BALUM-26873 format. One record per residue (C-alpha): x, y, z. Coordinates in steps of 0.5 Angstrom, whole numbers, plus 500, padded with zeros to 3 digits. Each point is the difference from the previous one (the first is absolute). Example, Ala and Ser with C-alpha at 12.3 -4.5 7.8 and 13.67 -1.06 7.14 Angstrom:
<nodes>
525491516502507498
</nodes>
This chain:
<nodes>
114805645497494495506500495497495496493504498500502493506496499502495495504494503504494497501494504505495498498493502493502500497494500504497506497500507503507502498503494493498500499502507503506499496502493493498504502504506502506495493499496496500506503506504505504497496502493506500495499502493502493497504494502505496495501493502506498497502492500502494496494496501494501495495495503501503507499507497493498497498497506502506504496504495494496501500500508502508500495502495503507500501505494506503504504494499505499494503494499507500497503493498508501500506498504504504504506497497498504494502507500497502494493498502501503507501507497493499496497497506502506505499506495495504504500497506501504507502495505503493499500494505505495498497493502502495495506495502502493500499499508500492501507499503501492497497503493506505500505496503499495494499505495505506502500503493493501500500503507505505498497502493493501504502503507506504498500502493492500500501505506505504496496500494494503505504505503503502493493501497497504505506505500500500492492502500500504506496496505499504507501495505502492499500495506503493499498495505506496504500495505504498507503495495504505497504502507506496501498495494501493501497498493500502493493503501502504506506502496496503494495504504506503504503502493493502498500505506507503499498501492493503502503505505507502496495501494498507503507502498498499493494505501504506500495506499494495498494499505501493501501497507501493501500496507499493503496497505503494504495496504500492503496494498492502498495496503497494495504503494501495495506495501500502508500495505493502502497496494505494501497499507493501498502494495504496505495500506495496496505494501501502507508501499503507499507501498505505503507501498502502507497502507504506501497503494497507500497505495498507499492500498496505497493499497498502493496506502505503504505499494496504496498505505508501501502500493495506499502504506507499497498503493497506503506502505506498496505504497504496496506495502497497507499493502494500504499494505493499504501498508496494500500494505504493500497493500503494502499494494498495506495505502497501493499492500497500507495506497498496494500493502501499508498492499505499495507497501506504498506497496507504500503499493506504501502507497500500492505503496500508500495500506501504506498499507498507501499506495503507501497506497505505502508498501505504505503503494494503497498502507505506500496503495493498502494504503495498505493504497496497505495495496506498496508500499503504494507498497502506497505500494507502501501504494501508499493500496497499507502506503495504496494495502501498507494501504501504507496494504502494502505498506507496499499493502506498506507498498500493498493499499497494496493498499499493500495495501503496506501507503494503499496504506493498497498492499494497498496495505497494497493503501502506496503496495493497499497507500505502494499493496492502500502507497505496495495495498496506498505503496501494497493499498500507497506498496497494498493503498504505496504494496493497498
</nodes>
């Protein structure tokens, strides 16, 4: 089933890296009736409209902090993908009130608007930083997850279903370590905070595909987590600049040595669905929606980047970086 065919989709943060890639994929493969691009930046919208040149696109200026504007934007949409967020850790630390307004209150507004106008399916994008958060960005995304999942209780008899997708670092996304390493390798020295550091890794193509599959299979209330490989940051440095020197700078405020996608506490209500894990809500409404598929994970299970069963080698990282470069070029072309 193609859940997008003939439907109207709204993407908040639609001019961002994920938003543009999701929209391009949807236009090329899933035959939607229309896609609404909701974001704050008129220049990015103008540049995107020229790059995509597709009459199924609708460009809506607005901010997720503005509930009234969201009501107008969401009215008549069948599916909402909530990708808008402030995601730079240092920026969120220095501007905490703004991070709360966008990532928490903005997510509340998206959920409320979807319920009020009867959107069928809404998915919010989350991050491994939301699991046992060590910084304000992660804390706001954890709260956003809880808001989106718990908002299902407000739907009542309405058709709206809301779920989350939680995944790790996206290869080459803006503000990630890959663009930093590309810039630093010209100098012959890469900076790494700690040689023990590990991270989950996913390409933009994989992220878009996973979100699409989750929208098709969701019942409302789940947090979907893909099974993705881990990598060592030192291996990433070796893949990108094998001849460069490495300078260790020490852990930054709010930074972790390793990331987690599922905690031991969440594992008590987590199912293994083969290609992904699903954290199920612990609320009465879920009993009516619970899918028969999936097996419970072992007691005490945790999904962390340092204890992962799958690891990327230096050679595999080079291959992924090639795919990531393609993703970046597509996003850059869309922005021109």
